[in-house]
FIBADREN-66379 format. One record per atom (N, C-alpha, C): residue number from 1; residue in one letter; atom name; x, y, z. Coordinates in Angstrom, 1 decimal, decimal comma, padded with zeros to 4 digits. Example, Ala and Ser with C-alpha at 12.3 -4.5 7.8 and 13.67 -1.06 7.14 Angstrom:
REM FIBADREN-66379
 fiza marmar tidren      u      v      w
    1      A      N  013,2 -005,7  007,8
    1      A     CA  012,3 -004,5  007,8
    1      A      C  013,2 -003,3  007,8
    2      S      N  012,8 -002,2  007,1
    2      S     CA  013,7 -001,1  007,1
    2      S      C  012,9  000,0  007,9
//
This chain:
REM FIBADREN-66379
 fiza marmar tidren      u      v      w
    1      X      N -027,6  017,5 -070,4
    1      X     CA -027,5  016,4 -069,5
    1      X      C -026,2  015,7 -069,6
    2      X      N -025,7  015,7 -070,8
    2      X     CA -024,4  015,1 -071,0
    2      X      C -023,3  015,9 -070,2
    3      X      N -023,6  017,1 -069,9
    3      X     CA -022,6  017,9 -069,1
    3      X      C -022,4  017,4 -067,7
    4      X      N -023,5  016,8 -067,2
    4      X     CA -023,4  016,4 -065,8
    4      X      C -022,5  015,2 -065,6
    5      X      N -022,4  014,3 -066,6
    5      X     CA -021,6  013,1 -066,5
    5      X      C -020,1  013,4 -066,9
    6      X      N -019,9  014,4 -067,6
    6      X     CA -018,5  014,7 -068,0
    6      X      C -017,7  015,2 -066,9
    7      X      N -016,4  014,9 -066,9
    7      X     CA -015,4  015,4 -065,9
    7      X      C -015,3  016,9 -066,0
    8      X      N -015,2  017,6 -065,0
    8      X     CA -015,1  019,0 -065,0
    8      X      C -013,7  019,4 -065,6
    9      X      N -013,7  020,5 -066,4
    9      X     CA -012,5  021,0 -066,9
    9      X      C -011,7  021,8 -065,9
   10      X      N -010,4  021,6 -065,8
   10      X     CA -009,6  022,4 -064,8
   10      X      C -009,7  023,8 -065,2
   11      X      N -009,8  024,7 -064,1
   11      X     CA -010,0  026,1 -064,3
   11      X      C -008,6  026,8 -064,5
   12      X      N -007,6  026,3 -063,9
   12      X     CA -006,3  026,9 -064,0
   12      X      C -005,3  025,9 -064,6
   13      X      N -004,1  026,4 -065,0
   13      X     CA -003,1  025,6 -065,5
   13      X      C -002,5  024,7 -064,4
   14      X      N -002,4  025,2 -063,2
   14      X     CA -001,9  024,4 -062,1
   14      X      C -002,8  023,2 -061,8
   15      X      N -004,1  023,4 -061,8
   15      X     CA -005,0  022,3 -061,6
   15      X      C -004,9  021,3 -062,8
   16      X      N -004,7  021,8 -064,0
   16      X     CA -004,5  020,9 -065,1
   16      X      C -003,3  020,0 -065,0
   17      X      N -002,2  020,6 -064,5
   17      X     CA -000,9  019,8 -064,3
   17      X      C -001,1  018,8 -063,2
   18      X      N -001,8  019,2 -062,1
   18      X     CA -002,0  018,3 -061,0
   18      X      C -002,8  017,1 -061,4
   19      X      N -003,8  017,3 -062,3
   19      X     CA -004,6  016,2 -062,7
   19      X      C -003,8  015,2 -063,6
   20      X      N -002,9  015,8 -064,4
   20      X     CA -002,1  015,0 -065,3
   20      X      C -001,0  014,2 -064,6
   21      X      N -000,4  014,9 -063,5
   21      X     CA  000,7  014,2 -062,8
   21      X      C  000,3  013,4 -061,6
   22      X      N -001,0  013,4 -061,2
   22      X     CA -001,4  012,7 -060,1
   22      X      C -001,2  011,2 -060,3
   23      X      N -000,5  010,5 -059,4
   23      X     CA -000,3  009,1 -059,6
   23      X      C -001,6  008,3 -059,4
   24      X      N -001,7  007,3 -060,1
   24      X     CA -002,9  006,5 -060,0
   24      X      C -002,7  005,6 -058,8
   25      X      N -003,6  005,6 -057,8
   25      X     CA -003,5  004,7 -056,6
   25      X      C -004,0  003,3 -056,9
   26      X      N -003,2  002,4 -056,6
   26      X     CA -003,5  001,0 -056,7
   26      X      C -004,5  000,6 -055,6
   27      X      N -005,7  000,1 -055,9
   27      X     CA -006,7 -000,2 -054,9
   27      X      C -006,2 -001,3 -053,9
   28      X      N -005,4 -002,2 -054,4
   28      X     CA -004,9 -003,3 -053,6
   28      X      C -003,9 -002,8 -052,6
   29      X      N -003,0 -001,8 -053,0
   29      X     CA -002,1 -001,2 -052,0
   29      X      C -002,8 -000,4 -051,0
   30      X      N -003,9  000,3 -051,4
   30      X     CA -004,7  001,1 -050,5
   30      X      C -005,3  000,2 -049,5
   31      X      N -005,8 -000,9 -049,9
   31      X     CA -006,5 -001,9 -049,0
   31      X      C -005,4 -002,5 -048,0
   32      X      N -004,2 -002,8 -048,5
   32      X     CA -003,2 -003,3 -047,7
   32      X      C -002,8 -002,3 -046,6
   33      X      N -002,6 -001,1 -047,0
   33      X     CA -002,3  000,0 -046,0
   33      X      C -003,4  000,1 -045,0
   34      X      N -004,6  000,2 -045,4
   34      X     CA -005,7  000,3 -044,5
   34      X      C -005,8 -000,9 -043,6
   35      X      N -005,5 -002,1 -044,1
   35      X     CA -005,5 -003,3 -043,3
   35      X      C -004,4 -003,2 -042,2
   36      X      N -003,3 -002,8 -042,6
   36      X     CA -002,2 -002,7 -041,6
   36      X      C -002,5 -001,7 -040,5
   37      X      N -003,1 -000,5 -040,9
   37      X     CA -003,5  000,5 -039,9
   37      X      C -004,6 -000,1 -039,0
   38      X      N -005,5 -000,8 -039,5
   38      X     CA -006,6 -001,3 -038,7
   38      X      C -006,0 -002,4 -037,7
   39      X      N -005,1 -003,2 -038,3
   39      X     CA -004,5 -004,3 -037,4
   39      X      C -003,7 -003,6 -036,3
   40      X      N -003,0 -002,6 -036,6
   40      X     CA -002,2 -001,8 -035,5
   40      X      C -003,2 -001,3 -034,5
   41      X      N -004,3 -000,7 -034,9
   41      X     CA -005,2 -000,1 -034,0
   41      X      C -005,9 -001,2 -033,1
   42      X      N -006,2 -002,3 -033,8
   42      X     CA -006,7 -003,5 -033,0
   42      X      C -005,8 -004,0 -031,9
   43      X      N -004,5 -004,1 -032,3
   43      X     CA -003,5 -004,6 -031,3
   43      X      C -003,3 -003,6 -030,2
   44      X      N -003,3 -002,3 -030,5
   44      X     CA -003,2 -001,3 -029,4
   44      X      C -004,4 -001,3 -028,5
   45      X      N -005,6 -001,5 -029,1
   45      X     CA -006,8 -001,5 -028,3
   45      X      C -006,8 -002,8 -027,4
   46      X      N -006,4 -003,9 -027,9
   46      X     CA -006,3 -005,1 -027,1
   46      X      C -005,4 -004,9 -025,9
   47      X      N -004,2 -004,3 -026,2
   47      X     CA -003,2 -004,1 -025,2
   47      X      C -003,8 -003,1 -024,1
   48      X      N -004,5 -002,1 -024,5
   48      X     CA -005,1 -001,1 -023,6
   48      X      C -006,1 -001,8 -022,7
   49      X      N -006,9 -002,7 -023,3
   49      X     CA -007,9 -003,4 -022,6
   49      X      C -007,3 -004,3 -021,6
   50      X      N -006,2 -005,0 -021,9
   50      X     CA -005,5 -005,9 -021,0
   50      X      C -005,0 -005,1 -019,8
   51      X      N -004,3 -004,0 -020,1
   51      X     CA -003,8 -003,1 -019,1
   51      X      C -004,9 -002,6 -018,1
   52      X      N -006,0 -002,2 -018,7
   52      X     CA -007,2 -001,8 -017,9
   52      X      C -007,7 -002,9 -017,0
   53      X      N -007,8 -004,1 -017,6
   53      X     CA -008,2 -005,3 -016,8
   53      X      C -007,3 -005,5 -015,6
   54      X      N -006,0 -005,5 -015,8
   54      X     CA -005,0 -005,7 -014,8
   54      X      C -005,1 -004,6 -013,7
   55      X      N -005,2 -003,4 -014,2
   55      X     CA -005,3 -002,3 -013,2
   55      X      C -006,6 -002,4 -012,4
   56      X      N -007,7 -002,8 -013,0
   56      X     CA -008,9 -002,9 -012,3
   56      X      C -008,8 -004,0 -011,3
   57      X      N -008,2 -005,1 -011,6
   57      X     CA -008,0 -006,2 -010,7
   57      X      C -007,2 -005,8 -009,5
   58      X      N -006,1 -005,0 -009,7
   58      X     CA -005,3 -004,5 -008,6
   58      X      C -006,1 -003,6 -007,7
   59      X      N -006,9 -002,7 -008,3
   59      X     CA -007,7 -001,8 -007,5
   59      X      C -008,7 -002,5 -006,7
   60      X      N -009,3 -003,5 -007,3
   60      X     CA -010,3 -004,3 -006,5
   60      X      C -009,6 -005,0 -005,3
   61      X      N -008,5 -005,6 -005,6
   61      X     CA -007,7 -006,3 -004,5
   61      X      C -007,4 -005,3 -003,4
   62      X      N -006,9 -004,1 -003,8
   62      X     CA -006,5 -003,1 -002,8
   62      X      C -007,8 -002,7 -002,0
   63      X      N -008,9 -002,5 -002,7
   63      X     CA -010,1 -002,1 -002,0
   63      X      C -010,5 -003,2 -001,0
   64      X      N -010,4 -004,4 -001,4
   64      X     CA -010,8 -005,5 -000,5
   64      X      C -009,9 -005,5  000,7
   65      X      N -008,6 -005,3  000,5
   65      X     CA -007,6 -005,4  001,5
   65      X      C -007,7 -004,3  002,5
   66      X      N -007,9 -003,1  002,0
   66      X     CA -007,8 -001,9  002,8
   66      X      C -009,2 -001,3  003,1
   67      X      N -010,3 -001,9  002,8
   67      X     CA -011,6 -001,3  003,0
   67      X      C -011,9 -001,2  004,5
   68      X      N -011,4 -002,0  005,3
   68      X     CA -011,7 -001,9  006,7
   68      X      C -010,7 -001,1  007,5
   69      X      N -009,8 -000,4  006,8
   69      X     CA -008,8  000,4  007,5
   69      X      C -009,4  001,4  008,5
   70      X      N -010,4  002,2  008,1
   70      X     CA -011,0  003,1  009,0
   70      X      C -011,6  002,5  010,2
   71      X      N -012,3  001,4  010,0
   71      X     CA -013,0  000,6  011,1
   71      X      C -011,9  000,0  012,0
   72      X      N -010,9 -000,5  011,4
   72      X     CA -009,8 -001,1  012,2
   72      X      C -009,1 -000,1  013,1
   73      X      N -008,9  001,1  012,5
   73      X     CA -008,3  002,2  013,3
   73      X      C -009,1  002,5  014,5
   74      X      N -010,5  002,6  014,3
   74      X     CA -011,4  002,9  015,4
   74      X      C -011,3  001,7  016,5
   75      X      N -011,3  000,5  016,0
   75      X     CA -011,2 -000,7  016,9
   75      X      C -009,9 -000,7  017,7
   76      X      N -008,9 -000,2  017,2
   76      X     CA -007,6 -000,1  017,9
   76      X      C -007,8  000,8  019,1
   77      X      N -008,5  001,9  019,0
   77      X     CA -008,7  002,7  020,2
   77      X      C -009,5  002,0  021,3
   78      X      N -010,5  001,2  020,9
   78      X     CA -011,2  000,4  021,9
   78      X      C -010,3 -000,6  022,5
   79      X      N -009,5 -001,3  021,7
   79      X     CA -008,5 -002,3  022,2
   79      X      C -007,5 -001,7  023,2
   80      X      N -007,1 -000,5  022,8
   80      X     CA -006,1  000,2  023,7
   80      X      C -006,8  000,6  025,1
   81      X      N -008,1  001,0  025,0
   81      X     CA -008,8  001,3  026,3
   81      X      C -008,9  000,0  027,2
   82      X      N -009,1 -001,1  026,6
   82      X     CA -009,2 -002,4  027,3
   82      X      C -007,8 -002,7  027,9
   83      X      N -006,8 -002,5  027,1
   83      X     CA -005,4 -002,8  027,6
   83      X      C -005,0 -001,9  028,7
   84      X      N -005,4 -000,5  028,6
   84      X     CA -005,1  000,4  029,7
   84      X      C -005,9  000,0  031,0
   85      X      N -007,1 -000,5  030,8
   85      X     CA -007,9 -000,9  032,0
   85      X      C -007,2 -002,0  032,7
   86      X      N -006,6 -002,9  032,0
   86      X     CA -005,9 -004,0  032,6
   86      X      C -004,6 -003,6  033,3
   87      X      N -003,9 -002,7  032,7
   87      X     CA -002,6 -002,3  033,2
   87      X      C -002,7 -001,4  034,5
   88      X      N -003,9 -000,7  034,5
   88      X     CA -004,1  000,2  035,7
   88      X      C -004,5 -000,6  036,9
   89      X      N -005,1 -001,8  036,7
   89      X     CA -005,5 -002,6  037,8
   89      X      C -004,3 -003,3  038,5
   90      X      N -004,2 -003,1  039,8
   90      X     CA -003,0 -003,7  040,5
   90      X      C -003,1 -005,2  040,5
   91      X      N -001,9 -005,8  040,6
   91      X     CA -001,9 -007,3  040,6
   91      X      C -002,6 -007,9  041,8
   92      X      N -002,5 -007,2  043,0
   92      X     CA -003,2 -007,7  044,2
   92      X      C -004,7 -007,7  044,0
   93      X      N -005,3 -006,8  043,3
   93      X     CA -006,7 -006,8  043,0
   93      X      C -007,1 -008,0  042,2
   94      X      N -006,2 -008,4  041,3
   94      X     CA -006,5 -009,5  040,5
   94      X      C -006,6 -010,8  041,3
   95      X      N -005,6 -010,9  042,2
   95      X     CA -005,5 -012,1  043,0
   95      X      C -006,4 -012,2  044,2
   96      X      N -006,5 -011,1  044,9
   96      X     CA -007,3 -011,1  046,1
   96      X      C -008,7 -010,6  046,0
   97      X      N -009,1 -010,2  044,8
   97      X     CA -010,5 -009,7  044,6
   97      X      C -011,5 -010,7  044,8
   98      X      N -012,8 -010,2  045,0
   98      X     CA -013,9 -011,2  045,2
   98      X      C -014,2 -011,8  043,8
   99      X      N -015,2 -012,6  043,8
   99      X     CA -015,5 -013,4  042,6
   99      X      C -016,0 -012,4  041,5
  100      X      N -016,7 -011,4  041,9
  100      X     CA -017,2 -010,4  040,9
  100      X      C -016,1 -009,7  040,2
  101      X      N -015,1 -009,3  041,0
  101      X     CA -014,0 -008,5  040,4
  101      X      C -013,2 -009,4  039,5
  102      X      N -013,0 -010,7  039,9
  102      X     CA -012,2 -011,6  039,1
  102      X      C -012,9 -011,9  037,8
  103      X      N -014,3 -012,0  037,9
  103      X     CA -015,1 -012,2  036,6
  103      X      C -015,0 -011,0  035,7
  104      X      N -015,0 -009,8  036,3
  104      X     CA -014,9 -008,6  035,5
  104      X      C -013,5 -008,6  034,8
  105      X      N -012,5 -008,9  035,5
  105      X     CA -011,1 -008,9  034,9
  105      X      C -011,0 -010,0  033,8
  106      X      N -011,5 -011,2  034,1
  106      X     CA -011,5 -012,2  033,1
  106      X      C -012,3 -011,8  031,8
  107      X      N -013,4 -011,1  032,0
  107      X     CA -014,2 -010,6  030,9
  107      X      C -013,5 -009,6  030,1
  108      X      N -012,8 -008,7  030,7
  108      X     CA -012,0 -007,7  030,0
  108      X      C -010,9 -008,3  029,2
  109      X      N -010,2 -009,3  029,9
  109      X     CA -009,1 -009,9  029,2
  109      X      C -009,6 -010,7  028,0
  110      X      N -010,7 -011,4  028,1
  110      X     CA -011,3 -012,2  027,0
  110      X      C -011,7 -011,3  025,9
  111      X      N -012,3 -010,1  026,2
  111      X     CA -012,7 -009,2  025,2
  111      X      C -011,6 -008,7  024,4
  112      X      N -010,5 -008,3  025,1
  112      X     CA -009,3 -007,8  024,5
  112      X      C -008,7 -008,8  023,6
  113      X      N -008,6 -010,1  024,0
  113      X     CA -008,0 -011,2  023,2
  113      X      C -008,9 -011,4  021,9
  114      X      N -010,2 -011,4  022,1
  114      X     CA -011,1 -011,6  021,0
  114      X      C -011,0 -010,4  020,0
  115      X      N -010,8 -009,2  020,4
  115      X     CA -010,7 -008,1  019,5
  115      X      C -009,4 -008,2  018,8
  116      X      N -008,3 -008,6  019,4
  116      X     CA -007,0 -008,8  018,8
  116      X      C -007,1 -010,0  017,7
  117      X      N -007,8 -011,0  018,1
  117      X     CA -008,0 -012,1  017,1
  117      X      C -008,8 -011,7  015,9
  118      X      N -009,8 -010,9  016,1
  118      X     CA -010,6 -010,5  015,0
  118      X      C -009,9 -009,5  014,1
  119      X      N -009,1 -008,7  014,7
  119      X     CA -008,3 -007,7  013,9
  119      X      C -007,3 -008,6  013,0
  120      X      N -006,6 -009,6  013,7
  120      X     CA -005,7 -010,4  012,9
  120      X      C -006,4 -011,2  011,8
  121      X      N -007,6 -011,6  012,1
  121      X     CA -008,3 -012,4  011,1
  121      X      C -008,6 -011,5  009,8
  122      X      N -008,7 -010,2  010,0
  122      X     CA -008,9 -009,3  008,8
  122      X      C -007,7 -008,6  008,4
  123      X      N -006,5 -009,2  008,7
  123      X     CA -005,2 -008,7  008,2
  123      X      C -004,6 -007,6  008,9
  124      X      N -005,1 -007,2  010,1
  124      X     CA -004,5 -006,2  010,9
  124      X      C -003,5 -006,8  011,9
  125      X      N -002,2 -006,5  011,6
  125      X     CA -001,2 -007,2  012,4
  125      X      C -000,4 -006,2  013,2
  126      X      N  000,1 -006,5  014,4
  126      X     CA  000,9 -005,6  015,2
  126      X      C  002,3 -005,4  014,5
  127      X      N  002,8 -004,2  014,6
  127      X     CA  004,1 -003,9  014,1
  127      X      C  005,2 -004,3  015,1
  128      X      N  006,1 -005,1  014,7
  128      X     CA  007,3 -005,5  015,5
  128      X      C  008,1 -004,2  015,7
  129      X      N  008,6 -004,0  017,0
  129      X     CA  009,4 -002,8  017,2
  129      X      C  010,5 -003,1  018,2
  130      X      N  010,2 -003,7  019,4
  130      X     CA  011,3 -003,8  020,4
  130      X      C  012,5 -004,6  019,9
  131      X      N  013,7 -004,0  020,1
  131      X     CA  014,9 -004,7  019,8
  131      X      C  015,3 -004,5  018,3
  132      X      N  014,4 -003,9  017,5
  132      X     CA  014,7 -003,7  016,1
  132      X      C  015,3 -002,3  015,9
  133      X      N  015,9 -002,0  014,7
  133      X     CA  016,4 -000,7  014,4
  133      X      C  015,2  000,2  014,1
  134      X      N  015,2  001,4  014,6
  134      X     CA  014,1  002,4  014,4
  134      X      C  013,9  002,6  012,9
  135      X      N  012,6  002,5  012,6
  135      X     CA  012,2  002,7  011,2
  135      X      C  011,1  003,8  011,2
  136      X      N  011,5  005,0  010,7
  136      X     CA  010,5  006,1  010,8
  136      X      C  009,2  005,9  010,0
  137      X      N  009,2  004,9  009,1
  137      X     CA  007,9  004,6  008,4
  137      X      C  007,0  003,8  009,2
  138      X      N  007,5  003,1  010,2
  138      X     CA  006,7  002,2  011,0
  138      X      C  006,7  002,5  012,5
  139      X      N  007,6  003,3  012,9
  139      X     CA  007,8  003,7  014,3
  139      X      C  007,7  005,2  014,5
  140      X      N  007,2  005,6  015,7
  140      X     CA  007,3  007,1  016,0
  140      X      C  008,0  007,2  017,3
  141      X      N  009,2  007,9  017,3
  141      X     CA  010,0  008,0  018,4
  141      X      C  009,4  009,0  019,4
  142      X      N  009,2  008,6  020,6
  142      X     CA  008,6  009,4  021,7
  142      X      C  009,7  010,0  022,6
  143      X      N  010,8  009,3  022,8
  143      X     CA  011,8  009,8  023,6
  143      X      C  013,1  008,9  023,4
  144      X      N  014,2  009,4  023,9
  144      X     CA  015,5  008,7  023,7
  144      X      C  015,9  008,2  025,1
  145      X      N  016,5  007,0  025,1
  145      X     CA  016,9  006,3  026,3
  145      X      C  018,5  006,2  026,2
  146      X      N  019,2  006,9  027,2
  146      X     CA  020,7  006,7  027,2
  146      X      C  021,0  005,2  027,6
  147      X      N  021,5  004,5  026,7
  147      X     CA  021,9  003,1  027,0
  147      X      C  023,1  002,7  026,1
  148      X      N  024,3  002,7  026,7
  148      X     CA  025,5  002,4  025,9
  148      X      C  025,6  000,9  025,5
  149      X      N  024,8  000,1  026,1
  149      X     CA  024,8 -001,3  025,8
  149      X      C  024,0 -001,7  024,5
  150      X      N  023,2 -000,8  024,1
  150      X     CA  022,4 -001,1  022,9
  150      X      C  022,9 -000,2  021,7
  151      X      N  022,9 -000,7  020,5
  151      X     CA  023,3  000,2  019,4
  151      X      C  022,3  001,4  019,3
  152      X      N  022,9  002,5  018,9
  152      X     CA  022,1  003,7  018,8
  152      X      C  021,1  003,5  017,7
  153      X      N  019,9  004,0  018,0
  153      X     CA  018,8  003,8  017,0
  153      X      C  018,0  002,6  017,2
  154      X      N  018,3  001,8  018,2
  154      X     CA  017,5  000,6  018,5
  154      X      C  016,3  000,9  019,4
  155      X      N  015,2  000,3  019,0
  155      X     CA  014,0  000,5  019,8
  155      X      C  014,1 -000,3  021,1
  156      X      N  014,1  000,4  022,3
  156      X     CA  014,3 -000,3  023,5
  156      X      C  013,0 -000,4  024,4
  157      X      N  012,0  000,4  024,0
  157      X     CA  010,7  000,4  024,7
  157      X      C  009,6  000,7  023,8
  158      X      N  008,5  000,0  024,0
  158      X     CA  007,3  000,3  023,2
  158      X      C  006,3  000,9  024,1
  159      X      N  005,9  002,1  023,9
  159      X     CA  004,9  002,8  024,7
  159      X      C  003,5  002,4  024,2
  160      X      N  003,3  002,4  022,9
  160      X     CA  002,0  002,0  022,4
  160      X      C  002,2  001,2  021,1
  161      X      N  001,6  000,0  021,0
  161      X     CA  001,8 -000,9  019,9
  161      X      C  001,3 -000,2  018,6
  162      X      N  002,0 -000,5  017,5
  162      X     CA  001,6  000,0  016,2
  162      X      C  000,9 -001,2  015,5
  163      X      N  000,2 -000,8  014,5
  163      X     CA -000,5 -001,9  013,7
  163      X      C -000,5 -001,5  012,2
  164      X      N -000,5 -002,5  011,4
  164      X     CA -000,5 -002,4  009,9
  164      X      C -001,5 -003,3  009,3
  165      X      N -002,0 -002,9  008,2
  165      X     CA -002,9 -003,8  007,4
  165      X      C -002,3 -004,0  006,1
  166      X      N -001,9 -005,2  005,8
  166      X     CA -001,1 -005,4  004,6
  166      X      C  000,3 -004,7  004,8
  167      X      N  000,6 -003,8  003,8
  167      X     CA  001,8 -003,1  003,9
  167      X      C  001,6 -001,6  004,4
  168      X      N  000,3 -001,3  004,6
  168      X     CA  000,0  000,1  005,1
  168      X      C  000,0  000,2  006,6
  169      X      N  000,6  001,2  007,1
  169      X     CA  000,6  001,4  008,5
  169      X      C -000,7  002,1  008,9
  170      X      N -001,4  001,5  009,8
  170      X     CA -002,6  002,1  010,4
  170      X      C -002,3  003,1  011,5
  171      X      N -001,3  002,6  012,3
  171      X     CA -000,8  003,4  013,4
  171      X      C  000,6  003,0  013,7
  172      X      N  001,5  004,0  013,7
  172      X     CA  002,9  003,6  014,0
  172      X      C  003,1  003,3  015,4
  173      X      N  004,0  002,4  015,7
  173      X     CA  004,4  002,1  017,1
  173      X      C  005,1  003,3  017,7
  174      X      N  004,6  003,6  018,9
  174      X     CA  005,2  004,8  019,7
  174      X      C  006,3  004,1  020,6
  175      X      N  007,5  004,6  020,3
  175      X     CA  008,6  003,9  020,9
  175      X      C  009,7  004,8  021,6
  176      X      N  010,5  004,2  022,5
  176      X     CA  011,6  004,8  023,0
  176      X      C  012,9  004,3  022,3
  177      X      N  013,8  005,1  021,9
  177      X     CA  014,9  004,7  021,1
  177      X      C  016,2  004,9  021,9
  178      X      N  017,2  003,9  021,8
  178      X     CA  018,4  003,9  022,5
  178      X      C  019,3  005,1  021,9
  179      X      N  020,0  005,7  022,8
  179      X     CA  021,0  006,8  022,4
  179      X      C  022,3  006,5  023,2
  180      X      N  023,4  006,7  022,5
  180      X     CA  024,7  006,6  023,1
  180      X      C  025,5  005,3  022,9
  181      X      N  024,9  004,3  022,4
  181      X     CA  025,6  003,1  022,0
  181      X      C  026,2  003,2  020,7
  182      X      N  026,9  002,1  020,2
  182      X     CA  027,4  002,1  018,9
  182      X      C  026,3  002,1  017,9
  183      X      N  026,6  002,7  016,7
  183      X     CA  025,6  002,8  015,7
  183      X      C  025,3  001,4  015,1
  184      X      N  024,2  001,3  014,4
  184      X     CA  023,9  000,0  013,8
  184      X      C  024,9 -000,4  012,8
  185      X      N  025,4  000,5  012,0
  185      X     CA  026,3  000,2  010,9
  185      X      C  027,7 -000,2  011,5
  186      X      N  028,1  000,4  012,6
  186      X     CA  029,3  000,0  013,3
  186      X      C  029,2 -001,4  013,9
  187      X      N  028,0 -001,7  014,5
  187      X     CA  027,8 -003,0  015,0
  187      X      C  027,7 -004,1  013,9
  188      X      N  027,1 -003,7  012,8
  188      X     CA  027,1 -004,7  011,7
  188      X      C  028,5 -005,0  011,1
  189      X      N  029,3 -003,9  011,1
  189      X     CA  030,7 -004,1  010,6
  189      X      C  031,5 -005,0  011,6
  190      X      N  031,3 -004,8  012,9
  190      X     CA  031,9 -005,7  013,8
  190      X      C  031,5 -007,1  013,7
  191      X      N  030,3 -007,3  013,4
  191      X     CA  029,8 -008,7  013,2
  191      X      C  030,4 -009,3  011,9
  192      X      N  030,5 -008,5  010,9
  192      X     CA  031,1 -008,9  009,6
  192      X      C  032,6 -009,3  009,8
  193      X      N  033,3 -008,5  010,6
  193      X     CA  034,8 -008,7  010,8
  193      X      C  035,0 -010,0  011,6
  194      X      N  034,1 -010,3  012,5
  194      X     CA  034,3 -011,5  013,3
  194      X      C  034,0 -012,8  012,6
  195      X      N  033,2 -012,6  011,5
  195      X     CA  032,8 -013,8  010,7
  195      X      C  033,9 -014,4  009,9
//
């Protein structure tokens, strides 16, 4: 029984030397080291949780902002149909039509305005295009218009309005772009020289 409590004898000379030369570990130093490691892990975990919280908040905000994008895109098609219905109707029919025709026209115009208002209420805004420099991220060039009076690359005609929700483009504006005038950079330099 006394053999069970005794320390085992080293079997080789190497083990015997290791036992003799092993430094004695101070328990206070060991606890300090463990404390420092745990504190470091705690700080890293807190930082990771804070980053996760911020990322989740951003994702929730994006989801709220862009959740109606698909629906808004579909509504734009309906709004375009109402707009086309109004542009096809000749001006004489609007003025000289009977009361039923005028009521129908008024109803179509009111419906289109209400749809535009509701889209704007939910953050869907039209993309400005006419008179601005062509932006391939927001505009889609349909054709070029030879016009030496306008700087090259200027949007001179909007075929179909574009819309964006926040910073995301739902549908680019389909535009005609000026060709043949001075470039935008040359025009900008001319303005700078005159100043």
